[in-house]
N, C-alpha and C positions, 0 to 999 in steps of 0.2 A: 395115399392113406388108404385100409384096407377097407371095404364097405361094409358097414354094418346090417346083418338080420337083425327082425321082426321076430319078438316071441312074446307070448302071455304069459303073463306070471300071476299068481293069485295072492289077494291082496291077506289073505286070511293064512294058511300057509307057508305062502312063498314059492309053491312048485312051479312049474315053466312047462308051457306047449308050445308046440312050433302052431298050432290054429288054435282060434276062439271057440269056446264051447261053451255053451248055458252054466254046466256044473262043472265045480272042480273034479276030476276023477279022483284024485289023491285024499280032499277033506269033506268031500259032496258039499261043500258049499256052492249056492248058487249065486250068478251076478257079481262075481270075484274077477274075475279075467278081468284085466286090462293089459293094453299092451305097451311093451315098450322093447327096447334093442339091444341087441349083445353084439358090439364088434365082433367081427371075422378072426378067424385066429386065435381068440381067445379060449384054448384050451386049459386041458386039467393044469399043465405043466402052470402055465401064466396064471393061471386063479389059486396052484397051491402056494407061490412064493418061492418054490428053490428053482425058478428059471431065471436065467442072469446075476446080476451082481447080490450078496447076499447083504440082507439090512444089520446096520449096526447095533450093537447092545452095549448102552453103559450105564452106568448106577447114576443116579441124580445129582450124585457130587459133581461126579466128571464131566456133567451137562453144562456149558459154560452158559450163562444167562446175562444177557443184555434187553437193556429197556426197547419198548418197540420204537423207532422213528415214528413221529406223531408231526402232521401240518395240519395247521387252523385253519377253519373253514368261512372265518372271516364274521360268523355268528357265535357269541359268548355261551347263547343259552344250549346252543346246538353240539359246541365243541364240550359242554357240559354232560349231556346225554349220550355224547359220544365216547365218553370218559378220557376227555381232554385234545381230542383231536382225531381227525382222520387216519389210519394204519395203510401203508402200502400195501396192497393185495387183499383189503378186506373188502368183504360183501357185505353191504347194509341193507336189509327191507322194511319197507318203511307202508303199515296199514294204516288203513283209516275212513270212515264214512263218505260217501262223494260231497265234494264242496268243503269239504274242512280243510286243506289247503296244501296237500302234499304236493302236488305240482307246483303249488307258489314257492315253497319255502326250498324243493328242490331247482327252482331254474335261479331263485336268488343266492342260491348257493352257489352254483355254477358262475355265475355272471360275474359273482367276486371271487372266485379261483382262477378264474378264466384270465384275469387280469394280472396272474403270477405263473401258471402252470397251463398246458394243453389239456381243454378239455373239450367233453362233447355229449349233447343233450340228446337220447334217442327215442323217440315217441311214435309208439304204434298207433295212439288214439287221436291226435291232431295231427293239422298240415303245418308245415313250417311257417306260413302265414300266420297261425294261430299263436302259436307261441312267439312270435316276433310280434306279436298286436300285444301282448299279455307283459314280455318285458318291456318295451315303450310306455304303456300304461304306466306301469310299475316305477318308469324314470330309471330301470336298470342300465347298466353298460354294456350295451350290444355288441362291440366291435373286435371282441376276441371270441366267444364262444359259438361253437361249431354244432351247426344243425342236420339232423338227420330222421327223416320219416321213413322207417324201414319195421316189418314184421317178421322177416326170414332172421334165423338165428346166426345160420352159417353167412347171409351176408353181413350181420352186425360186427361179428368178429373181424369177416375179413379184414371190415373196413377199420376198425378198431388197430388191428395190428399195422395196418397201413399209416393211419393216423398218430398211433400212439400217445393215445390222451393219458393224462394223470389221475383225472377223476372221468368219469362215465355214469350217466343216468340213463337206464332202460323204463321207460315208462308207458304200458305196465308189463309185469312178465305173463299176466293173463292175454294179451294179444301177442304173443311169441309162440314161434311156431318154429317146431327144424323138421327137413323134409325126409328125415329119415323115417319119421312116421305119417301116416292117412290121417289120424282122427284128427278132428277141428281142432282149432287155440282155444286155449283155455279147460281143456279136460287134463283128466290127472296125469296122463303120461307125457303130453305135450309140457304141461309145468314143468315137472318134476326134472325132463331132459335138457331141457331150454337151460332151465336153471343150473341143471348139473355141468352144461357147458361155458356157461359165464364165470361159474366157481373155478372150472378148471382155468378159464384164461387169467384169470384175476388173480390166481395162484403163479402161475407162470410167469406173466408180464408185470406184477408188480405195481397194476394199474385199479386204485380203489374203485369201487361199485355202486350204483345206489339202484336199487330193483323197488319201486312201487309196486303193492298188492292190494287186489281187491277184498273187500270183505264181507261176508253172508249177513242177511239181516238178522243174526245173533251177535254180531260185531267180530265174528272171527275171520281169521285170512281164510281167502277160499284157496280151492285147491288141495293137493294132498297134505298133509302136517310133516309128512319129510321134509318141506321146502323151508319151514322154520327152523330145522336140524343141520340142512345145509349151510346155511348162509352164519354169518360172524355176530351178526347183528341186529334185532327183532325191535324195531321201536313200531308206537303205536299214537296215533293223534287222538287223542279226548276232547270234548268240548260238543254244545251243541251248533249246527251249522248256522242259528242265524244269531246265534251270540258273539260276542267279542273276544272272549278269551279262548286260547289254543293250547292243550295240553299237549306235551310229547315226552311219552315216559317211554322207557326202555324196558323192555320185560327179557330181554338176552342178549349181554355181551360178553365175548369171548376176551375184551380187553381193555374191560371197565368195571364199574358198577353198575347190579341191575336195580329197576327202579327207580332210578336219576329221572329227576323230575327238569322239565325244561317248560317255562312260561312263555306264551306269545300273544298279544294284541292283533286281532284283523285290522287293519285298517284302510283306506282307499289306495295307501301306497305299498300294500305288501302287508307282509307279517311283521312285527317289528317287538323287538325282546323286551320282557317287563324283569329288569335286572333285581326288583324289591317286590315278588308277588304278595309277601304279606302287607303293604300297605292298600292295595288293590282289594284285596279279600278283606279288609275290614273297612271297606265302607258301609259305613254304619248310620241308624238313624240318629237324629241329634238328639234326644230324648230317650232315655232308658224305656225299653218294653219288655213284657215278659217272657219268654222262652227264648232267650239269647242269649247266648255264651259264648265265649273264645276259648279253644284247646289251641295247642301247640302242635303238630304234628312232623311226622319225620318224613321228609322223602327224598331216599338216596343217601347225598352226602349233608343235607343243608337242612336247618327247623325251618317250619312255615305256620304263621300264623291265619286259623280260619275261623270264621262262624259259624256255629252250628245252632237252629234254630228248631223250634218243635210247639206243635200246637196241641193240645189235648183239648176236648170235645166230650159232651155227654153225646153216647151213643145211641143208636135207637133198632140196632142190629142185633140178632141172636148171638153172632159173634163179630166181637169190633173189631174194624178194621186196625192194620199196624201196617201203613207206609213209609218206606224210605227213599229217599234219594242222595244218594251218594253215601251210603251208610250199608251195612250190611244188616238185613230184614231177621233172619232168623238170631243173631246176636240182640236183635231190639228184645226180640221176646224173649228171650233169655234174661235180659236185665232186667226186664221188668218183672217177671218172678222174683229176680233176687229183691228187687228194691219194694215188694210187697211182704215176703217171707221177712227181711232183716231190716226194713225201714219203717215196716207196716203201715206202707200207702197200695191201696188196692186202685187197680187202674182196670179190672175187669169188666166194667161198665162205661170202659170212656176209648174214643176211637185218640190213636198215635199218631200224627205225622210229623218225619223229621224230615230236614233237608240240611246240606251244607251248601254255604253261600258260595257262589261263583262255578259251580259244576264240576267241584272236587271231589274225587274218588277218596274216601278217606276208608281204608280196610282193616288197619293196624288197630290194637286192642287199646293202646292208650287213649282213645276217644270215648272209652266205658263212663268214666266218671263225668267229664261234660256234658253228655247224651244224657247221664240220669239228672244232673244240673239242670240240663234245659227244661226236662220233659217235670221237673218239681218245678220251676220257675213256670209254668205255664200253665200247669194243673192250680197253684197255689195262687195264682193272678198276681203273683209279684216279684219285678223287675229286680234282676243282677246287675250291679255296679259294670258300666262301662270299662272300669280301669281293672279288672276282676279274668283272671287267667286259671283256667282247669284240665287237669289231663291226668290219667292215672287209669291203671286195668283195675276192675271189679272181676273178684273170684264168686264162684257159685256159692262160698259159705260166708260173705258179705265182707271179705278182706278187702285191702285197697294194696295192689300188686306194683312194684315200680317196675320203669319202662327204660328202654333204653335212651341214651345220650339224652339225660335228664337235665344236666347243666346247660349242654347249649340251647336247649327251649327256651330255659328262664334266662338265658342272657338274650336270647333275640325277645322275649317279651319287657327286658327291660329296657333294650333299646329304643323298644315303640312306646315308650311311656306307661306300661302297665303299673299299677302300685302295689299289686294283691295277687300272690299265685296259690292257689289250695291244689298239692302235691301228694305222692306216695311220700310216706316217711323214709323208703331206700334213694328216693331221690332228691332230698333235701341236702342243701350244699351247706358246708361247714359257716361259709363267709356268703351271706346271698349277696347278688350285685347291688350295686347301688339305686337306692330307691325302690327298692322292690322289698315287699314282706312275704316270706315264703310260711304258707301255715301248713305243715305236715301233719298226716292223718294215716291210721291204720287200720280203720273199721269206715265202714258206711255209714255207720249212725255219727262218727264225728266229722265225717263229710258234710252231711246234712245241717247237724249243726252249724257248723264254721259256714256255711252257704247264705243259710237262712238266720243268723244270731241273732 
């Protein structure tokens, strides 16, 4: 293999230089030159694309379309997030806060896959003894899974070519380095080049690779943004480290739907699947209390029932507080203005606190009507019935707009014993599910009358 030479590229304009400098000579930006590598012999002809065999050009109709072969991971919720299972040669990046369960779920998955296929667990943060202790503590089958402690990407790929695993985990990409660069592991150049070598190996060998990624204090994946573009799937772990529930969300997936959600419960035996998350999120108080309402949110390919809680209290501040957990704070301010203008309910002297029970993040507009119902219930100190479901989008002119997949949301509510639903008229079915009374509304005023009739 030809030896690679080091070059320095500008992250602003893309210009390359043989030596590092504080300022880019082309665009004038400061501190934008980062170390990278260029294989020797990659001349203008190789980069131009006319050297060697010409690429074939076809119309879309001439391209044969075959379903990507998948194999199950042994976890129904993980398979759901991945789009139905693992694809040969795919690269999956998993990020999340420390202690959220990234290494745990991957160790559980690989121990199960190793019973059927060759699997390799590469760790750069822990010793082999630590990984074995965790597997025994969780009661996992450990007789087939192979473990290696290594941080050099060249050594990792050489071992993988010798072992030929079906699935491989690299924990974590920020600890891996390549000998072609002199910068420390975790730097922009090291993460990018190491990930590029792993992606190239996955595509050539057909090995499915899981990469564990660190996150910044803002919750984004650490390292260059190009890392998320290079991989096939990006998964984020959500939830509180001291909580019981863990949510695995797909934000990018070349082989399935995005925003798919998998729900797990953290136990002393590892992560357990939650097959019916609506039942978990609907664990409510026995008696009806003001400020609580249930809505149906749509996550990926399935509906999920969650409880929205509101607390409205008199404010002694010049600017009343607007605090949300799991909801968009800017949207709350907008909906409170709509509630004042079209509902005649002022909240300019009230503190408003909103929370979605269970740590779920609901960012879709279907939460608008439920949010306003919870605020009104707390403000008037009038509890809403336990068997009431509310969803719908509210516009600035006070109209209630339909939301996608309304029929599936109503079926999920009927399955859990709900008796009444207030929904947009565009989502009202011709034949409601058995036992469910559907109240269709078109304006905010009608929805308020239906809530507190």
